[in-house]
C-alpha positions in Angstrom: 0.0 0.0 0.0 1.1 3.5 -0.8 1.8 5.8 2.1 -0.1 9.0 1.7 1.3 11.9 3.6 -1.4 14.5 4.5 -0.5 18.0 5.3 -1.9 21.5 5.2 -1.3 21.8 1.5 -5.0 21.5 0.7 -5.9 24.4 3.1 -3.1 26.4 1.4 -4.7 25.6 -2.0 -8.1 27.0 -0.9 -6.6 30.0 0.8 -4.5 30.9 -2.3 -7.7 30.9 -4.4 -9.4 33.0 -1.9 -6.6 35.6 -1.8 -6.3 35.9 -5.6 -7.8 39.2 -6.8 -9.9 39.3 -10.1 -11.4 42.8 -10.6 -14.1 41.6 -13.1 -16.7 39.5 -11.2 -18.1 37.6 -14.2 -14.6 36.8 -15.4 -13.7 35.6 -11.9 -16.6 33.1 -11.8 -15.6 31.9 -15.4 -12.0 31.3 -14.2 -13.2 29.5 -11.1 -15.4 27.2 -13.2 -13.0 26.5 -16.0 -10.1 25.8 -13.5 -12.2 23.4 -11.6 -13.3 21.4 -14.7 -9.8 21.5 -16.2 -8.4 19.9 -13.1 -11.3 17.4 -12.9 -10.6 16.4 -16.5 -6.9 15.9 -15.8 -7.7 13.8 -12.7 -10.2 11.6 -14.8 -7.7 11.2 -17.7 -5.0 10.2 -15.3 -7.2 7.6 -13.6 -8.3 6.1 -16.9 -4.8 6.1 -18.5 -2.6 4.6 -15.8 -4.3 4.9 -12.5 -1.6 7.3 -11.2 -2.9 10.9 -10.4 -0.4 13.7 -9.8 -1.9 16.3 -7.5 -1.0 20.0 -7.5 1.3 19.4 -4.6 3.4 17.1 -6.8 2.3 14.1 -4.9 1.5 11.0 -7.0 -1.3 8.8 -5.7 -2.5 5.4 -6.9 -6.2 5.3 -7.7 -6.4 1.6 -7.1 -5.5 1.9 -3.4 -8.0 3.1 -0.6 -5.4 5.8 0.5 -5.0 7.0 -3.0 -8.7 7.3 -3.6 -9.1 9.1 -0.2 -6.3 11.6 -1.2 -8.1 12.2 -4.6 -11.3 12.8 -2.9 -9.8 15.3 -0.4 -8.1 17.0 -3.4 -11.3 17.2 -5.4 -13.2 18.6 -2.3 -10.5 21.3 -1.9 -10.8 22.3 -5.6 -14.6 22.3 -5.3 -14.5 24.5 -2.2 -12.2 26.9 -3.9 -14.6 27.0 -6.9 -17.6 27.7 -4.7 -15.8 30.3 -2.7 -14.7 32.2 -5.9 -18.2 31.8 -7.4 -19.8 33.1 -4.2 -17.5 36.1 -4.0 -18.2 36.9 -7.7 -21.9 36.7 -7.2 -21.7 38.9 -4.1 -19.6 41.4 -6.0 -22.1 41.5 -8.9 -25.0 42.0 -6.4 -23.1 44.9 -4.7 -22.2 46.4 -8.0 -25.9 46.3 -9.1 -27.0 48.0 -5.9 -24.4 50.8 -6.4 -25.6 51.4 -9.9 -29.1 51.5 -8.7 -28.2 54.0 -6.1 -26.3 56.3 -8.6 -29.4 56.5 -10.9 
């Protein structure tokens, strides 16, 4: 069985996406969505081809072992969390922007 070393890397990944600044809200939501689905496609392709998935941290996990599947699940949950937080911030920004424009007219 492969030894999976868990660290705070996944938390850093989520926090990095939260700190990134994108001034256009709609574009920010687009980037969040495309980034998530690009990484999802990469994981799926790696699982189908050879069963070895390379995470953003550089760690290579085996999708045929329970530990590897757990690491992939945690990785995908971190990516989805980042996507949801970026999407939520974009929607909040659009809502505030709409209210500002209503107040100006």
